[in-house]
C-alpha positions in Angstrom: -54.2 304.3 58.5 -51.9 301.8 56.9 -51.6 298.1 57.8 -48.1 298.3 59.4 -49.1 301.4 61.4 -52.3 299.7 62.5 -50.5 296.7 64.0 -47.7 298.7 65.5 -50.2 300.9 67.3 -52.2 297.9 68.4 -49.1 296.5 70.2 -48.7 299.9 72.0 -52.4 300.0 72.9 -52.3 296.4 74.4 -49.1 297.1 76.4 -50.6 300.3 77.8 -53.9 298.6 78.9 -53.3 295.9 81.5 -56.8 296.5 83.1 -60.2 297.9 81.9 -59.4 301.2 83.7 -56.1 301.6 81.9 -57.8 300.6 78.6 -60.4 303.4 79.0 -57.7 305.9 80.0 -55.8 305.0 76.9 -58.9 305.4 74.7 -59.7 308.7 76.4 -56.2 310.1 75.5 -56.7 309.1 71.9 -60.2 310.7 71.8 -58.9 313.9 73.4 -56.2 314.1 70.8 -58.8 313.7 68.0 -60.8 316.6 69.4 -63.6 314.7 71.1 -65.3 316.4 74.1 -65.9 314.6 77.4 -69.4 314.6 78.8 -70.2 314.1 82.5 -73.3 312.2 83.4 -73.8 314.6 86.4 -74.0 317.6 84.1 -76.4 319.0 81.6 -75.5 318.2 78.0 -75.5 320.4 74.9 -74.9 318.1 72.0 -74.3 319.7 68.6 -74.2 318.3 65.1 -70.9 317.3 63.4 -69.2 316.9 66.8 -67.5 314.1 68.7 -68.2 313.2 72.3 -67.5 310.5 74.9 -68.8 309.5 78.3 -67.0 307.3 80.9 -68.7 305.3 83.6 -66.8 303.8 86.6 -63.6 304.5 84.7 -63.9 301.1 83.0 -66.6 301.6 80.4 -66.9 304.2 77.7 -69.3 305.4 75.0 -67.8 307.5 72.2 -69.9 309.0 69.4 -70.0 311.3 66.5 -73.3 313.1 66.0 -73.1 313.4 62.2 -74.5 316.0 59.9 -78.2 315.4 60.5 -80.4 314.3 63.4 -79.8 310.8 64.5 -83.6 310.1 64.4 -83.5 310.6 60.7 -80.2 309.0 59.9 -79.9 306.2 62.4 -76.7 305.4 64.3 -73.9 303.0 63.1 -72.9 301.3 66.4 -70.0 299.1 67.3 -69.7 297.3 70.7 -66.9 295.6 72.5 -65.8 294.9 76.1 -62.8 296.1 78.1 -62.4 293.3 80.6 -60.5 290.0 80.3 -60.4 286.9 82.5 -57.7 287.3 85.1 -56.7 286.9 88.8 -57.9 289.7 91.1 -56.4 290.5 94.5 -58.7 289.8 97.4 -59.5 292.5 100.0 -57.4 290.9 102.8 -54.8 289.2 100.7 -51.6 288.7 102.7 -50.4 285.1 103.0 -47.2 284.3 104.8 -45.8 280.8 104.4 -42.3 279.6 105.1 -41.0 283.1 104.7 -42.7 283.7 101.4 -45.1 286.7 101.0 -48.0 285.8 98.8 -51.4 287.3 97.9 -54.7 285.6 97.8 -56.5 285.9 94.5 -60.0 285.5 93.1 -60.6 284.1 89.6 -62.4 286.6 87.4 -64.2 285.2 84.5 -63.6 281.9 82.7 -59.8 281.8 83.2 -57.8 279.1 81.5 -55.8 278.6 84.7 -52.9 276.3 83.7 -51.1 278.9 81.5 -50.8 281.3 84.6 -48.1 279.1 86.1 -44.5 279.9 85.5 -45.1 283.3 84.0 -43.7 286.7 85.0 -46.6 288.6 86.5 -47.2 292.2 87.2 -50.0 294.0 89.0 -52.2 296.9 88.0 -55.7 298.5 88.5 -57.6 301.2 90.4 -57.0 302.2 94.0 -59.3 304.4 96.1 -57.6 306.1 99.0 -57.7 309.0 101.4 -55.3 311.7 100.3 -53.3 314.3 102.2 -56.3 316.6 102.4 -58.7 313.9 103.7 -60.4 313.6 100.3 -61.4 310.3 98.9 -59.6 309.9 95.6 -59.0 307.4 92.8 -55.8 306.7 91.0 -54.5 304.0 88.6 -51.5 302.0 89.4 -49.3 299.7 87.3 -46.2 298.1 88.8 -45.0 297.8 85.2 -42.4 295.1 85.8 -42.5 291.4 86.9 -43.4 291.4 90.6 -44.9 288.0 91.1 -44.8 284.3 90.0 -46.9 281.2 90.4 -44.5 278.3 90.4 -45.6 274.9 89.2 -45.1 271.9 91.4 -42.2 269.9 90.1 -43.1 266.7 88.2 -41.0 264.8 90.7 -43.6 265.7 93.4 -46.6 265.1 91.1 -46.0 262.2 88.8 -49.5 262.5 87.3 -49.1 266.2 86.4 -49.2 265.4 82.6 -52.1 263.1 82.8 -54.3 264.0 85.7 -53.6 267.5 87.0 -56.3 269.8 88.2 -56.0 273.4 89.5 -57.5 274.4 92.8 -58.2 278.2 92.6 -58.0 278.7 96.3 -54.8 276.8 97.1 -52.8 276.6 93.9 -52.9 280.1 92.5 -51.7 282.6 95.2 -48.6 284.2 93.6 -45.3 284.6 95.3 -44.2 288.3 95.6 -41.1 288.2 97.9 -39.3 286.5 100.8 -39.6 288.0 104.3 -38.3 287.4 107.7 -40.4 285.1 110.0 -41.6 288.0 112.1 -42.3 290.4 109.2 -45.5 292.3 109.3 -45.5 294.0 105.9 -49.0 294.8 104.8 -50.1 294.9 101.2 -51.7 298.4 101.5 -48.3 299.7 102.6 -46.7 298.3 99.4 -49.6 299.8 97.4 -49.1 303.3 99.0 -45.4 303.2 98.2 -46.2 302.3 94.6 -48.7 305.2 94.3 -46.1 307.6 95.6 -43.4 306.3 93.2 -45.8 306.6 90.2 -47.5 309.9 90.8 -46.1 311.5 93.9 -49.5 311.6 95.5 -49.5 311.5 99.3 -51.6 308.5 100.6 -53.0 308.7 104.1 -55.0 305.5 103.9 -55.8 302.8 101.3 -59.6 302.4 101.4 -60.2 299.9 98.6 -58.8 298.6 95.3 -59.6 296.6 92.2 -56.3 295.1 91.2 -55.4 292.4 88.7 -52.3 290.3 88.0 -51.3 290.3 84.3 -48.7 288.8 82.0 -45.6 291.1 82.2 -44.4 290.0 78.7 -45.2 292.7 76.1 -47.3 292.0 73.0 -45.3 291.1 70.0 -45.1 289.5 66.6 -44.7 285.7 66.4 -43.9 283.3 63.5 -41.2 282.8 61.0 -42.8 285.4 58.8 -44.3 287.5 61.6 -47.7 286.5 60.6 -49.1 286.3 64.1 -49.5 288.6 67.1 -49.3 287.2 70.6 -50.5 289.1 73.6 -52.5 289.1 76.8 -56.1 290.5 76.6 -56.6 290.2 72.9 -60.1 289.1 73.9 -61.3 291.8 73.8 -59.1 294.8 73.7 -58.4 294.0 70.1 -62.1 294.8 69.3 -61.9 298.0 71.4 -58.9 299.1 69.5 -60.5 298.3 66.1 -63.8 300.0 67.0 -62.0 303.1 68.3 -59.9 303.6 65.2 -62.8 302.9 62.9 -64.7 305.8 64.7 -61.7 308.1 64.5 -61.0 307.3 60.8 -64.6 307.5 59.6 -65.7 310.6 57.7 -67.8 311.9 60.6 -70.7 312.8 58.3 -72.9 310.0 59.7 -73.9 309.4 63.3 -71.7 306.7 64.7 -71.0 305.2 68.1 -68.6 302.9 70.0 -69.5 301.3 73.3 -66.9 299.4 75.3 -68.4 297.8 78.3 -66.8 296.3 81.4 -67.9 293.0 83.1 -68.7 291.0 79.9 -66.6 288.1 81.1 -68.8 287.7 84.2 -72.3 288.2 82.7 -72.5 292.0 82.1 -74.8 292.5 85.1 -73.6 295.8 86.4 -74.1 299.6 86.2 -71.5 299.8 83.4 -72.0 296.3 81.9 -74.0 295.6 78.7 -77.0 294.5 80.7 -76.9 297.7 82.6 -78.4 301.1 81.5 -75.3 302.9 80.4 -75.7 302.8 76.6 -79.4 303.4 76.8 -78.9 306.4 79.1 -76.4 308.0 76.7 -78.8 307.5 73.8 -81.7 309.0 75.8 -79.7 312.2 76.4 -78.3 312.4 72.9 -81.4 311.6 70.9 -84.2 312.6 73.3 -87.7 312.0 72.0 -86.2 310.7 68.7 -84.5 307.7 70.3 -87.0 305.1 69.2 -86.9 306.3 65.6 -83.1 306.4 65.7 -82.9 302.8 67.0 -85.2 301.7 64.3 -82.8 303.0 61.7 -79.7 301.8 63.4 -77.5 298.7 63.5 -75.1 297.4 66.1 -72.0 295.4 65.3 -70.9 293.4 68.4 -67.2 292.7 67.9 -65.7 289.9 70.1 -63.1 287.4 69.0 -63.9 284.0 67.5 -62.4 280.6 67.9 -60.0 279.8 65.1 -59.5 276.2 64.0 -56.7 274.8 66.2 -54.6 272.5 63.9 -54.2 270.0 66.8 -58.0 269.9 67.6 -59.7 270.2 64.2 -62.6 268.0 65.4 -63.7 270.7 67.9 -65.2 272.6 65.0 -68.1 272.1 62.6 -66.4 270.9 59.4 -68.0 273.7 57.3 -67.6 276.5 59.8 -64.0 276.5 61.0 -62.4 280.0 60.8 -58.7 280.2 59.8 -56.4 282.8 61.1 -55.5 285.5 58.5 -58.4 284.5 56.3 -60.8 287.2 57.4 -63.1 288.3 60.2 -65.7 285.8 61.3 -69.5 286.3 61.2 -70.8 284.4 64.3 -74.2 282.6 64.0 -76.3 280.8 66.6 -80.0 280.3 66.0 -80.6 279.9 69.7 -79.6 283.6 70.0 -76.3 283.1 71.9 -75.2 285.4 69.0 -77.5 288.2 67.8 -76.7 287.8 64.1 -79.6 287.5 61.7 -79.7 287.3 57.9 -80.1 291.0 57.5 -77.3 292.1 59.7 -75.0 289.4 58.2 -75.8 290.7 54.8 -74.8 294.2 55.6 -71.3 293.1 56.7 -70.9 290.7 53.8 -71.9 293.4 51.3 -69.4 296.0 52.6 -66.7 293.4 52.9 -67.3 292.2 49.3 -67.3 295.7 48.0 -63.9 296.3 49.6 -62.5 293.0 48.4 -61.9 291.8 52.0 -62.5 288.1 52.9 -64.9 287.0 55.6 -65.7 283.7 57.3 -68.6 282.2 59.3 -68.6 280.4 62.6 -71.3 278.1 63.9 -70.5 275.9 67.0 -70.7 272.2 66.6 -74.3 271.0 67.3 -73.1 268.8 70.1 -71.3 271.5 72.0 -72.4 274.6 74.0 -72.0 278.1 72.6 -70.5 281.1 74.3 -72.1 284.5 74.0 -71.3 288.2 73.7 -72.7 291.7 74.5 -74.6 291.3 71.1 -77.7 289.6 72.4 -77.8 291.7 75.5 -77.6 295.0 73.6 -80.1 293.8 71.0 -82.6 292.9 73.6 -82.1 296.0 75.7 -82.3 298.5 72.8 -84.3 296.6 70.2 -81.5 297.3 67.6 -80.6 295.1 64.7 -77.3 293.4 65.6 -74.5 291.4 64.1 -71.9 289.4 66.1 -68.5 289.3 64.5 -64.9 288.7 65.6 -61.3 288.2 64.6 -60.3 284.5 64.8 -57.8 283.6 67.5 -56.1 280.8 69.4 -56.0 280.3 73.2 -59.1 282.3 74.1 -59.1 283.1 77.9 -55.5 282.1 78.3 -53.0 284.5 79.8 -51.5 284.8 76.3 -53.5 284.6 73.1 -52.7 284.6 69.4 -54.3 286.2 66.3 -53.2 286.7 62.7 -51.7 290.0 61.6 -54.2 290.4 58.7 -57.6 290.0 60.3 -57.7 293.0 62.7 -56.8 295.4 59.9 -59.4 293.8 57.7 -62.1 294.3 60.3 -61.0 297.9 60.8 -61.4 298.7 57.1 -65.0 297.2 57.1 -66.1 298.9 60.3 -64.7 302.2 59.1 -66.8 302.0 56.0 -69.8 300.9 58.1 -69.5 303.9 60.3 -69.4 306.3 57.4 -72.0 304.6 55.2 -74.9 306.9 54.4 -77.4 304.0 54.2 -77.0 300.9 56.3 -80.1 299.0 55.1 
């Protein structure tokens, strides 16, 4: 896979994946095209050597793996982990708000949203809907309005003279988006609008909307930015970028060695769910793949937790440790925290550095300032659940948790090359 093709396909992947369910559906299509076989957790499994498989839980988390040429207990497994969710605004169960003829929806903040950038953006709406179909069966479907359908207008500075110096955002009262204007006696219900959208997208007859998980998202497509196109701007780069990198590393590796990609939902809210990294999903898949040899396989394995890193913002240089400030387009970032907010240790860091050096690819290191708190990833959670040696790494970016984020065009491809080699390396340690 060449550099230009990698970035072009990345834009396509980002635009096709406005929610975790859409991201997993997109990955499923790519895995199907590559000959991977879907396994259902409700069924018996027969897993053979030199084969590719994937398992989906809740439609929003996925584990894909190649079994390799020998038993995983003897070879170990080269693992990469990422997450499918991103901070956003989710629609509440009873969302309709009618004020002065404007139809709005109440929203709940999901994850650590940087809220100010959500104002004055063209917003669309997507997610999963559960409904009663024409045969009285409970069914799921994905919906994506696919065009700007909502807007959160800022309050004009004339009405808020301190907006540039003392503005705060109240998530309950300031964030409900405007979807349309209606007559004073209008009784339009959101589930009616949702039923119409399902029919228009798929032709499915909807008797009754039972529940939904829907998110507003930035309707502007991902694209190149910069006088020399040296950046990519998009929503959900944290962390669909790592899902994309890990998937293509798995698809492009030789397949001779046992390798695995896990993309969990709910990382942005703590990962405590059936399909989150603190849940049993990955461990359950490994139990059924490796059987009695699981413990031996884990002892010979390594996990690379891939989640974006904070690049040095040129306007806020003092927010970084002076010796550990990652620069965009200067290589992926090894993330270190000795208080175990990141799972990196000297051994796992050495594996990545060695492969990167062999390929002639740059790498950087991030340590948070000693007087600031440190975020975390699925790395420590997976390491503690499985007992697997783990590395935390990420592509440097700007605007993390904003509605629109920025990366360099070089770093994702650099990580892809290293992870591809990692997934096909005969001996990790």
